[in-house]
C-alpha positions as CSV (number, residue, x, y, z in Angstrom):
1,X,-39.1,42.4,17.8
2,X,-36.5,44.8,16.5
3,X,-36.5,48.5,17.2
4,X,-33.2,50.7,16.2
5,X,-30.2,48.6,18.2
6,X,-32.7,46.9,20.5
7,X,-33.9,43.3,20.2
8,X,-36.4,41.3,22.1
9,X,-39.5,39.3,22.5
10,X,-42.8,40.5,23.5
11,X,-45.3,38.3,24.9
12,X,-48.8,40.0,26.6
13,X,-46.9,42.3,29.1
14,X,-43.7,40.9,29.0
15,X,-40.4,41.9,27.1
16,X,-37.9,39.1,27.3
17,X,-34.6,38.5,26.0
18,X,-33.7,42.1,25.9
19,X,-30.7,43.0,23.9
20,X,-28.6,46.1,23.2
21,X,-26.7,45.2,19.6
22,X,-25.2,42.1,21.3
23,X,-25.5,42.5,24.9
24,X,-27.4,40.7,26.9
25,X,-29.4,43.4,29.0
26,X,-32.5,41.1,30.7
27,X,-34.0,37.9,30.7
28,X,-37.1,39.4,31.5
29,X,-39.0,42.8,31.9
30,X,-42.6,42.5,33.1
31,X,-45.0,43.4,35.4
32,X,-46.9,41.2,38.1
33,X,-49.8,40.8,40.5
34,X,-49.5,38.2,43.0
35,X,-52.2,36.9,45.3
36,X,-51.7,36.3,49.0
37,X,-50.2,32.7,48.2
38,X,-48.0,34.2,45.7
39,X,-50.0,32.9,42.6
40,X,-49.9,35.4,39.7
41,X,-53.0,37.1,38.4
42,X,-53.5,36.4,34.7
43,X,-55.1,39.2,32.5
44,X,-58.4,38.6,31.2
45,X,-57.7,41.1,27.9
46,X,-54.8,42.4,26.4
47,X,-54.6,44.7,23.8
48,X,-50.9,45.7,22.3
49,X,-50.5,48.7,20.1
50,X,-47.2,49.1,18.1
51,X,-45.5,51.9,16.4
52,X,-41.8,52.6,15.0
53,X,-40.6,53.4,18.7
54,X,-43.0,52.5,21.1
55,X,-45.4,50.0,22.8
56,X,-48.5,50.5,24.7
57,X,-50.3,47.6,26.3
58,X,-53.5,47.5,28.3
59,X,-54.1,44.7,30.3
60,X,-57.6,44.0,32.4
61,X,-57.8,42.0,35.2
62,X,-60.3,40.7,37.3
63,X,-58.9,43.0,39.8
64,X,-58.3,46.5,38.4
65,X,-56.6,47.7,34.8
66,X,-52.6,47.9,34.0
67,X,-51.3,50.2,31.3
68,X,-47.8,49.7,30.2
69,X,-45.6,52.0,28.1
70,X,-42.4,50.4,26.2
71,X,-40.4,53.4,24.7
72,X,-37.3,53.5,22.6
73,X,-34.9,56.3,22.0
74,X,-31.6,55.6,20.5
75,X,-29.8,53.6,23.3
76,X,-32.3,54.2,26.1
77,X,-35.6,51.8,26.7
78,X,-38.2,52.4,29.2
79,X,-41.0,50.6,30.7
80,X,-43.6,52.7,32.5
81,X,-46.0,50.6,34.3
82,X,-49.7,52.1,35.9
83,X,-51.7,50.1,37.7
84,X,-55.4,51.1,39.2
85,X,-57.1,48.8,41.4
86,X,-60.8,48.1,40.8
87,X,-61.3,46.6,44.2
88,X,-59.7,46.2,47.2
89,X,-56.4,44.1,46.6
90,X,-55.1,41.8,48.9
91,X,-51.4,41.4,47.3
92,X,-48.2,40.1,48.3
93,X,-46.3,41.9,45.4
94,X,-47.9,44.4,42.8
95,X,-45.6,45.7,40.1
96,X,-42.6,45.6,37.6
97,X,-39.5,43.3,37.6
98,X,-36.1,43.1,36.3
99,X,-34.4,40.0,35.5
100,X,-30.8,40.4,35.0
101,X,-29.0,37.9,33.1
102,X,-27.5,34.8,35.4
103,X,-24.4,35.3,33.0
104,X,-23.5,38.5,35.2
105,X,-22.3,36.2,38.3
106,X,-19.1,37.5,39.1
107,X,-19.3,40.9,37.4
108,X,-18.7,44.2,39.5
109,X,-21.0,47.3,39.7
110,X,-22.2,50.2,41.6
111,X,-25.3,50.4,43.2
112,X,-26.8,53.7,44.2
113,X,-29.5,53.9,46.9
114,X,-32.3,56.1,47.7
115,X,-29.9,58.4,49.8
116,X,-28.0,58.7,46.6
117,X,-25.0,56.5,48.3
118,X,-22.9,54.5,46.0
119,X,-22.3,51.1,47.2
120,X,-20.0,48.7,45.3
121,X,-21.3,45.6,44.5
122,X,-20.6,42.0,43.1
123,X,-23.2,39.7,41.4
124,X,-22.9,36.8,43.5
125,X,-21.2,34.0,42.1
126,X,-22.4,31.4,44.8
127,X,-25.8,31.1,44.7
128,X,-27.0,33.8,47.3
129,X,-29.4,32.2,49.7
130,X,-31.0,35.9,50.7
131,X,-31.0,39.5,48.7
132,X,-27.8,40.0,48.0
133,X,-28.7,43.8,47.5
134,X,-31.6,46.1,48.9
135,X,-33.0,49.6,48.4
136,X,-31.8,49.9,44.5
137,X,-32.1,53.0,42.8
138,X,-29.6,52.3,40.3
139,X,-27.1,49.3,39.1
140,X,-24.2,50.7,37.1
141,X,-21.6,48.7,35.2
142,X,-19.2,48.6,32.5
143,X,-18.0,46.3,29.9
144,X,-15.2,46.6,27.2
145,X,-17.4,48.7,25.2
146,X,-20.1,50.3,26.9
147,X,-21.4,51.6,30.2
148,X,-24.6,50.0,31.3
149,X,-27.1,51.8,33.5
150,X,-30.5,50.2,35.3
151,X,-32.8,52.7,36.9
152,X,-35.7,52.1,39.1
153,X,-38.4,54.5,39.9
154,X,-41.8,54.9,42.0
155,X,-41.0,52.1,44.9
156,X,-38.4,50.4,46.7
157,X,-36.2,48.1,44.8
158,X,-34.6,45.2,46.1
159,X,-32.7,41.9,44.4
160,X,-33.1,38.0,44.5
161,X,-30.8,35.6,43.3
162,X,-33.4,33.9,41.2
163,X,-30.9,31.1,40.7
164,X,-32.8,29.5,44.1
165,X,-35.8,28.3,41.8
166,X,-33.6,27.6,38.8
167,X,-34.6,30.7,37.3
168,X,-31.4,32.2,34.8
169,X,-31.7,35.5,36.3
170,X,-31.0,37.8,39.1
171,X,-34.6,39.4,39.6
172,X,-35.0,42.8,40.7
173,X,-38.4,43.5,42.5
174,X,-40.0,46.5,44.2
175,X,-41.3,46.2,47.5
176,X,-39.2,45.5,50.8
177,X,-39.6,41.6,51.5
178,X,-39.1,42.1,55.1
179,X,-42.2,44.4,55.4
180,X,-45.3,42.4,56.2
181,X,-47.3,40.6,53.4
182,X,-50.1,40.7,52.4
183,X,-50.9,44.0,52.3
184,X,-54.0,45.9,50.7
185,X,-54.0,48.4,47.4
186,X,-57.1,50.3,47.9
187,X,-60.2,50.2,45.4
188,X,-59.1,52.9,42.8
189,X,-55.4,53.5,44.4
190,X,-52.8,53.5,41.3
191,X,-49.4,52.2,41.2
192,X,-46.7,54.1,38.9
193,X,-43.3,52.5,38.3
194,X,-40.9,52.6,35.9
195,X,-37.7,50.5,34.7
196,X,-35.0,52.8,32.3
197,X,-32.1,50.6,30.6
198,X,-29.6,53.0,29.0
199,X,-26.2,51.6,27.1
200,X,-24.0,54.1,26.2
201,X,-20.2,54.4,25.1
202,X,-17.7,53.1,27.5
203,X,-15.2,55.7,29.3
204,X,-11.8,55.1,30.4
205,X,-12.4,54.7,34.2
206,X,-16.1,54.6,35.7
207,X,-14.9,54.7,39.1
208,X,-11.8,54.6,41.2
209,X,-13.7,52.6,43.8
210,X,-14.6,49.5,41.3
211,X,-11.7,47.0,42.1
212,X,-12.1,45.2,38.7
213,X,-13.4,45.7,35.4
214,X,-15.8,44.0,32.9
215,X,-13.4,42.4,30.2
216,X,-16.3,40.5,28.4
217,X,-20.0,41.3,28.6
218,X,-23.1,38.7,28.4
219,X,-23.5,38.5,24.5
220,X,-25.4,35.9,22.4
221,X,-24.0,33.2,20.6
222,X,-24.9,32.6,17.1
223,X,-26.2,29.2,16.1
224,X,-25.6,30.0,12.2
225,X,-22.5,27.7,12.1
226,X,-21.7,24.1,12.0
227,X,-20.4,22.5,14.8
228,X,-17.6,20.2,14.8
229,X,-18.7,17.0,16.7
230,X,-14.9,15.8,17.2
231,X,-13.9,19.0,18.4
232,X,-17.0,19.1,20.8
233,X,-16.3,15.8,22.1
234,X,-12.9,16.3,22.7
235,X,-13.3,19.6,24.4
236,X,-16.0,18.1,26.7
237,X,-15.6,16.6,30.4
238,X,-16.0,13.0,31.4
239,X,-18.4,12.0,33.8
240,X,-20.6,9.1,35.0
241,X,-24.2,8.5,33.8
242,X,-26.0,8.4,37.0
243,X,-29.1,6.3,38.1
244,X,-32.6,7.5,37.4
245,X,-35.3,7.1,39.6
246,X,-38.8,7.9,38.7
247,X,-41.7,9.6,41.0
248,X,-44.4,7.1,42.3
249,X,-47.9,7.7,41.0
250,X,-49.8,10.1,42.7
251,X,-53.3,9.1,40.6
252,X,-54.0,5.5,41.5
253,X,-53.6,3.2,38.7
254,X,-56.9,1.4,38.2
255,X,-56.2,-0.4,35.0
256,X,-52.9,-1.8,37.3
257,X,-50.8,-1.1,34.1
258,X,-47.1,-2.5,34.7
259,X,-44.2,-0.4,32.9
260,X,-41.4,-2.1,30.9
261,X,-39.2,0.4,32.5
262,X,-37.4,-0.7,35.6
263,X,-35.7,2.5,37.0
264,X,-33.5,2.1,39.7
265,X,-35.9,3.2,42.1
266,X,-39.2,4.6,42.7
267,X,-39.7,7.8,45.0
268,X,-42.5,8.2,46.9
269,X,-43.8,10.6,48.9
270,X,-46.5,9.9,52.0
271,X,-47.9,12.4,54.1
272,X,-50.3,12.1,57.1
273,X,-54.1,11.2,56.1
274,X,-53.1,9.6,52.5
275,X,-55.1,6.6,52.3
276,X,-52.2,3.9,52.9
277,X,-53.8,0.8,51.7
278,X,-54.6,2.8,48.2
279,X,-50.6,3.9,48.6
280,X,-49.2,0.7,49.6
281,X,-50.9,-1.2,45.9
282,X,-50.0,1.8,44.1
283,X,-46.5,1.1,45.1
284,X,-46.8,-2.5,44.6
285,X,-47.8,-1.8,40.7
286,X,-45.4,1.1,40.0
287,X,-42.3,-1.2,41.7
288,X,-43.5,-4.6,39.5
289,X,-44.4,-6.2,42.6
290,X,-41.8,-5.0,44.8
291,X,-38.9,-5.7,42.6
292,X,-37.9,-2.0,42.2
293,X,-36.8,-0.3,45.5
294,X,-38.4,2.4,47.1
295,X,-36.9,5.8,48.0
296,X,-39.4,6.8,50.6
297,X,-40.0,10.7,51.7
298,X,-42.2,11.0,54.8
299,X,-44.0,14.8,55.1
300,X,-44.7,14.3,58.9
301,X,-43.4,15.3,62.0
302,X,-45.3,12.6,63.8
303,X,-43.3,9.3,64.5
304,X,-46.2,7.0,64.8
305,X,-47.4,8.4,61.3
306,X,-44.2,7.3,59.9
307,X,-44.3,4.3,61.6
308,X,-47.3,3.3,60.6
309,X,-46.1,4.0,56.7
310,X,-43.2,1.5,57.1
311,X,-45.2,-1.0,58.8
312,X,-47.8,-1.1,55.7
313,X,-45.2,-0.9,53.2
314,X,-42.8,-3.7,55.1
315,X,-46.2,-6.0,55.4
316,X,-46.5,-5.5,51.6
317,X,-43.0,-6.7,51.2
318,X,-41.8,-3.5,49.5
319,X,-38.2,-2.9,49.4
320,X,-37.3,0.6,51.2
321,X,-33.6,1.7,50.2
322,X,-33.8,5.2,51.5
323,X,-36.0,7.2,54.2
324,X,-35.9,11.1,54.0
325,X,-38.4,12.8,56.6
326,X,-39.4,16.9,56.3
327,X,-41.5,19.2,57.9
328,X,-44.9,19.2,55.6
329,X,-44.8,23.2,56.5
330,X,-41.5,23.8,56.0
331,X,-40.5,21.4,53.1
332,X,-36.9,20.3,54.7
333,X,-35.6,18.2,57.0
334,X,-35.7,19.8,60.5
335,X,-33.6,18.3,63.5
336,X,-36.9,16.8,64.7
337,X,-37.3,15.1,61.2
338,X,-33.9,13.9,61.6
339,X,-34.7,12.0,64.4
340,X,-37.8,10.1,63.1
341,X,-35.7,9.4,59.8
342,X,-33.0,7.4,62.0
343,X,-35.6,5.3,63.6
344,X,-37.6,4.8,60.7
345,X,-34.2,3.8,58.6
346,X,-33.1,1.5,61.3
347,X,-36.8,-0.3,61.5
348,X,-35.8,-1.1,57.5
349,X,-32.3,-1.3,57.3
350,X,-32.6,2.1,54.6
351,X,-29.9,4.8,54.4
352,X,-31.1,8.5,55.2
353,X,-31.4,11.4,52.9
354,X,-31.8,15.1,54.0
355,X,-32.5,18.2,52.1
356,X,-35.6,19.9,50.6
357,X,-38.7,18.4,49.0
358,X,-39.1,21.6,47.3
359,X,-36.6,24.3,45.3
360,X,-33.0,24.6,45.8
361,X,-33.9,28.0,48.0
362,X,-35.3,26.0,51.0
363,X,-32.0,23.8,50.8
364,X,-30.0,26.7,50.5
365,X,-31.6,28.7,53.3
366,X,-31.2,25.7,55.7
367,X,-28.4,23.8,54.9
368,X,-26.1,24.4,57.8
369,X,-29.0,22.5,60.2
370,X,-29.0,19.5,58.0
371,X,-27.6,16.6,59.7
372,X,-24.0,15.6,58.8
373,X,-24.9,12.0,59.8
374,X,-27.0,11.6,56.5
375,X,-26.1,9.2,53.8
376,X,-27.1,11.6,50.9
377,X,-28.7,15.0,50.4
378,X,-31.3,16.3,48.2
379,X,-33.5,19.4,46.5
380,X,-35.7,19.4,43.7
381,X,-35.9,21.3,40.6
382,X,-39.0,22.9,39.0
383,X,-38.4,25.5,36.5
384,X,-41.7,27.4,36.8
385,X,-41.8,29.0,40.1
386,X,-41.8,32.9,37.9
387,X,-41.6,31.8,34.6
388,X,-43.6,29.8,32.3
389,X,-42.4,30.5,28.5
390,X,-40.8,27.9,26.7
391,X,-37.5,29.8,26.5
392,X,-37.3,30.6,30.3
393,X,-37.5,27.1,31.0
394,X,-34.9,25.9,28.7
395,X,-32.7,28.6,30.1
396,X,-33.2,27.1,33.8
397,X,-30.8,24.1,33.0
398,X,-28.0,25.7,32.9
399,X,-28.9,26.9,36.4
400,X,-28.5,23.0,37.7
401,X,-24.5,23.4,37.6
402,X,-24.8,27.1,39.7
403,X,-26.8,25.4,42.6
404,X,-24.9,21.7,42.6
405,X,-21.6,24.0,42.7
406,X,-23.2,25.9,45.9
407,X,-24.6,22.7,47.6
408,X,-21.0,20.9,47.5
409,X,-19.5,23.9,49.2
410,X,-21.4,22.6,52.2
411,X,-21.8,18.7,51.6
412,X,-18.5,18.2,49.9
413,X,-18.4,14.8,48.1
414,X,-21.4,13.4,49.9
415,X,-24.1,12.0,47.6
416,X,-26.5,14.6,46.1
417,X,-29.8,13.6,44.8
418,X,-31.6,16.0,42.1
419,X,-35.2,15.5,41.8
420,X,-38.0,14.8,41.5
421,X,-37.7,16.8,38.5
422,X,-41.0,18.1,37.0
423,X,-42.0,20.7,34.8
424,X,-44.7,21.9,37.2
425,X,-44.4,22.6,40.9
426,X,-46.0,19.3,42.9
427,X,-45.5,21.9,46.2
428,X,-46.4,25.3,46.9
429,X,-43.7,26.1,49.1
430,X,-44.6,30.0,49.4
431,X,-48.3,29.4,50.3
432,X,-49.3,31.5,53.2
433,X,-52.2,29.2,53.6
434,X,-52.3,26.2,55.7
435,X,-53.4,23.0,54.5
436,X,-52.9,23.9,50.6
437,X,-50.2,21.0,50.4
438,X,-50.5,17.5,50.8
439,X,-54.3,16.7,50.1
440,X,-55.9,13.7,48.7
441,X,-59.0,12.2,47.5
442,X,-60.4,8.8,46.6
443,X,-58.7,9.0,43.2
444,X,-55.3,10.1,44.3
445,X,-53.1,12.4,46.4
446,X,-50.6,15.1,47.0
447,X,-49.6,17.4,43.5
448,X,-53.2,16.4,42.2
449,X,-54.3,19.1,44.3
450,X,-51.9,22.0,44.0
451,X,-52.9,24.5,41.6
452,X,-51.4,24.5,38.1
453,X,-49.5,21.4,38.8
454,X,-49.9,19.9,35.4
455,X,-48.1,21.5,32.1
456,X,-49.8,20.6,29.1
457,X,-46.2,20.4,27.4
458,X,-45.8,16.6,29.0
459,X,-45.5,14.0,26.7
460,X,-44.3,16.3,23.8
461,X,-41.0,16.3,21.6
462,X,-40.3,19.8,23.7
463,X,-40.5,17.8,26.9
464,X,-38.1,15.5,25.6
465,X,-35.3,18.2,24.6
466,X,-36.0,19.6,27.7
467,X,-35.7,16.4,29.8
468,X,-32.3,15.7,27.8
469,X,-31.1,18.9,28.6
470,X,-31.9,18.8,32.1
471,X,-29.7,15.4,32.1
472,X,-27.1,16.7,30.5
473,X,-26.1,19.6,32.6
474,X,-27.1,17.5,35.6
475,X,-24.4,14.5,34.5
476,X,-21.8,17.9,33.8
477,X,-22.3,18.9,37.5
478,X,-21.5,15.7,39.0
479,X,-25.0,15.3,40.2
480,X,-25.1,11.6,42.0
481,X,-28.9,10.5,41.1
482,X,-31.7,12.1,39.0
483,X,-35.4,11.7,40.1
484,X,-38.1,12.4,37.3
485,X,-41.4,12.6,36.7
486,X,-43.9,10.1,37.9
487,X,-44.7,6.6,36.6
488,X,-48.2,6.9,35.7
489,X,-50.7,10.1,35.7
490,X,-51.1,13.4,34.5
491,X,-46.9,14.1,35.1
492,X,-46.5,10.1,34.2
493,X,-43.9,8.7,31.8
494,X,-46.8,6.4,30.3
495,X,-49.8,7.7,28.3
496,X,-53.4,6.5,28.8
497,X,-52.5,3.4,26.7
498,X,-49.6,2.3,29.0
499,X,-46.8,3.1,26.6
500,X,-44.0,5.4,27.4
501,X,-44.1,9.3,26.8
502,X,-40.9,10.3,24.6
503,X,-39.6,11.6,28.1
504,X,-40.0,8.0,29.3
505,X,-38.0,6.5,26.2
506,X,-35.5,8.7,27.0
507,X,-35.2,7.9,30.7
508,X,-35.3,4.1,30.0
509,X,-32.2,4.7,27.6
510,X,-30.6,6.8,29.8
511,X,-31.1,4.5,32.7
512,X,-29.7,1.4,30.9
513,X,-26.4,3.1,30.4
514,X,-25.9,3.7,34.2
515,X,-22.5,4.0,35.6
516,X,-21.1,4.3,32.1
517,X,-18.3,6.4,31.5
518,X,-19.9,9.5,29.6
519,X,-18.3,12.8,27.7
520,X,-20.4,16.0,28.2
521,X,-20.5,19.2,26.5
522,X,-23.0,21.6,27.4
523,X,-21.5,25.1,26.8
524,X,-22.9,25.2,22.9
525,X,-24.8,28.1,21.8
526,X,-26.1,29.9,25.0
527,X,-26.2,26.4,26.9
528,X,-29.3,25.1,25.0
529,X,-27.0,22.6,22.4
530,X,-25.6,20.1,24.3
531,X,-23.8,16.6,23.3
532,X,-23.5,13.5,25.4
533,X,-21.0,10.7,24.4
534,X,-20.5,7.2,26.0
535,X,-17.5,5.7,24.2
536,X,-18.0,2.1,25.5
537,X,-21.5,2.0,24.5
538,X,-21.0,3.9,21.3
539,X,-23.7,6.1,22.0
540,X,-24.4,9.7,21.0
541,X,-26.8,11.8,22.2
542,X,-27.3,15.4,20.3
543,X,-29.5,17.9,22.0
544,X,-30.8,20.8,20.3
545,X,-32.9,22.9,22.6
546,X,-32.8,26.2,20.8
547,X,-34.8,27.7,18.3
548,X,-33.0,27.1,15.3
549,X,-31.8,24.4,13.6
550,X,-28.4,23.2,14.4
551,X,-25.9,21.2,11.9
552,X,-23.2,19.0,12.8
553,X,-20.1,17.9,11.2
554,X,-19.7,14.0,11.5
555,X,-16.6,12.5,10.5
556,X,-16.4,9.5,8.8
557,X,-13.8,7.2,6.7
558,X,-14.4,8.9,3.4
559,X,-15.2,12.5,4.2
560,X,-17.4,14.7,6.3
561,X,-21.0,14.8,6.4
562,X,-22.9,17.1,7.8
563,X,-26.1,16.3,10.2
564,X,-28.8,18.5,11.2
565,X,-31.0,18.6,14.3
566,X,-33.9,20.3,14.1
567,X,-34.9,23.1,16.7
568,X,-36.0,21.7,19.9
569,X,-35.2,17.9,18.9
570,X,-32.7,15.1,20.0
571,X,-31.2,12.7,18.1
572,X,-29.6,9.3,19.9
573,X,-27.2,7.8,17.4
574,X,-25.4,4.2,17.8
575,X,-21.7,5.1,16.4
576,X,-20.3,3.1,14.2
577,X,-17.1,3.0,12.2
578,X,-18.7,5.0,9.5
579,X,-19.9,7.8,11.4
C-alpha cells in the first residue's frame, strides 16, 4: 500500500515492511495480545476501513475489542491502539510493538528515557542475549539524508534483540519484562498506546555526543534488473557443503515405509515417558535397519532414564554417533546434563554435543556454562517464534550468519550444528505451564502435542525455496552440519505415499554433494536471492525467495542468454560447456 512517500504491507492489524521513500523503517508494526504461555490470541473478526491518508481497524477477540488508527501526514506515520477487555484477562503482554530492521546493526542513535535523559546507543552487532535498551520514550538517529525519530506513548517500552529467535529485527515492546507475569487486565479496562515514526531532512550535526554518523540508511534493493551470473560467482565466497541430518519421525510409521534418501544421520529426541519400544522400532525404520547412524538428544536429568534408552538402542543394533543431554524444562545442557552425557557417550563410544534444543536465545543466554570438553555445539532454528507471514520467514534466513558469528565468539572453530530446522517450533521454550513439552500418546510423541507445531506450507514449492535459502545462508556462515525436518509424518520430508517432498528432493541432492567445495553468494536482493555453485560437480543452484521474477545472465560460447527464475522458486542446473 502506498500513501504519499510511505509504502507498507497491511494484513489484519499489522503493517510490515514500512518504508519512507527508500528508507526501511520497520519490518513490522503491530499489536499483540499474549496469553499466559506467550501464545498469541487471534482475532475472530477484523474490519478495515481505508481512506486517502488513514486506516481504521477494528478487531474483535474472545477477550476484548481492539481499535487501531494508522494516520499518515506527509513525513509522519502514527499507529494509535486502543484495547478494551471484555472479561478479566490474564496476559503476559498486551500492546503494540515495533520491529526495527536488523540491518540497523551497528548504527548509532540517541535514546530518550521517561525522565527525559538522553543516552547514547548503538544497535548491537553481536546478538545481544538480554535487552540492549530499556525505558525507551524516543529513539533518534540520522542517516545521510534524513533524521529518523521513533516515539512511544502510553506505557514503558524496552528493546529485545529478536535475532535470538531468528527474527530479522530489534523488537520494541511495552511493559518491563522484569515485572511479574502473567498479570491481569480487568474487565472494561482500557489500554491506550501510540507509536509515531517521523522522517525529516538531515541537519549538519544532530548531537555533539554521538561518536559516529550513519553514512547509509538501510534501503530497499530493486529486483528489476538482470543479474550477471559470472560476476555473482566471482564475488562469492568459498565454503564446504556440510552433511545433512534428518530428524526422526515423531509419528510412528505404521506402513514401515523405507526412504530412498539416506541422510548423514538421524537426529532423534527421547524424553522420560516416551514409549521406548515404539521409539526404537521407529528409529530402526528411519535408519534403514541401523545403516544410518543416530544422533541422540536426551531430554532428561535422570541418568537411569538415559541408560535405559541407550540399552534399548544398542540391543536393536542401532549406531549411536553422538549424544546430547538437556534439561527438559530449561532446554539446555546444564552441568548436570553434561555429566549424564559423559556417562552415556562412554557406553556407546559416541561424541558429546552440548547446547540448546530450542532457539538461539537459550544458547546465547547460557553459552558460558556449556562445557569446553564437548565435541560439538548445537542450537535449533525455527523462524516463527513471533511472526508467521512468508515475507518475515524469508527475511529470517539472513540472521543465521549473525547467530553463527555470535556463537563463534565463544566456541571458536569448534564444530557447530544447526538444527533441527523446522518451519514451526517443536518445543514451547517460553511456556509457563509445566508439562506442555515432551508429551506422548500411542501414535507418536514430542512435537505432535505442541500447539501449532505443524505448518500447512510444508511440502510446497515455497517451503522448498525457503529450505534452499536457509542452506545457502548456513553454508555461507560455515556451519559444520545441518539438521532438517523429520523423516515421516506432518513435519516429514516424505508425503503420505512415502515419496520425497520438494524439500526432501532438495535435501537429498545437497547431501549427495557433502564435502564438496561450493561458491556461495547470498547477498543479492535484500539477501532473498542466493547462488550456490559446486565447480567440481558442475552443479548450480539459483534460489529466488523474493516476490519478483529474477533474471540471470547466463554466459555461453556463442553469446549471452537470460534465464528467468520465477518468484519463490529455485533451479538446479548441471553446467555444461554451453552454459
